[in-house]
C-alpha positions, 0 to 999 in steps of 0.5 A: 522546505525543499522537496528535491532530496526525498529518496524512497527505498523500495524492494527491487521487484516493486512487490511491496504493498507498503512501499506502494503506499508511500510511492502513491503518497509522494505521487499524489502530493507531487513531491519530487523524489528518487526511487532506490530499490533494495534487493531483499533476495540478496539480503541488501536490507541487512547490509550496513549501508542500508541498516544505517538508513533503516535500523529495523532493516525493512522497506520502505524507508524515506530520507528527506532533508536529513531525516529518515523514517521507516514504516509506511503508515508513519511515512504517509502521515509525515508527508501529510503533515509536512505537505498538506496540499493534495490531502492523503486523509479525510478532513473530518477528524473522525474519518481521518482516524477511521482511515488510519484505523483501516491502514493499521488493520490491513498491516496487522491482521489477515496474515493467512491471506497475505501468506497464501495470496502474496503480492506476486499474485497481483504484480507478477500474475502468479496463481495460488491454490485454494485457500486453507481454512485459515486463509478462507476465514481471513478472506471472509473477514476482509470481504465482510469488513470492506463491504461494511465500510463501502455499504454507503455506495460511494466510490471511496471509503470516505467520500473523496479518495484517501490513501486507505483506499489504495491500501484496501484495494490492494488487499482485495486484489489479492483475491480478485487477481487470483480468481477468488470470489469477490462481490461485484461491488468490491470488484468494481471498487478495486477496478476504480482504485486500480485506475488511479494515475499514482497507482498506475505509475507504481504498476509501471515500475513493477511491470518493468522489473517483474 
């Protein structure tokens, strides 16, 4: 099946953690694709041209071979099934389920932390004030869960790298890059993940637009 017609729609600043996840997935699988930024500040996600692509008016979206899909974890799984080389998920069925569990949790929980430590902290060098009580509770939950997942001492969540590692590293970096306390083991984990070439490629896009 042709790969050359894949188009990834991202935010114009390249600040979206969800667009980043799909970008990394495409890069890891060596799938040729075009990036088309959507300026959310100008409401381009609500324009008819983009609504035809993403009826839910959100980014990211992926068009490929006449097919369109939104929601980052769904796109990651689509790419995994269609292009099984360079796996994004663990081979073991239970670990694969756990990786998807981590992705779903990071997207559905920790709202105070996402609000008080937006990705502008990561991609634009902004600093935010001390966390509120709710933000601190979310940060403590993140640290506790991540610490438990990585208690085995390995470099990645499930042995070999998987897409959930990049997603988790980004969430932890909301704290690390703002100067909030983070255990040394999690600091080292984030630093290792941040050096992955596919993630560095996303950072280069963000640096060019921020």
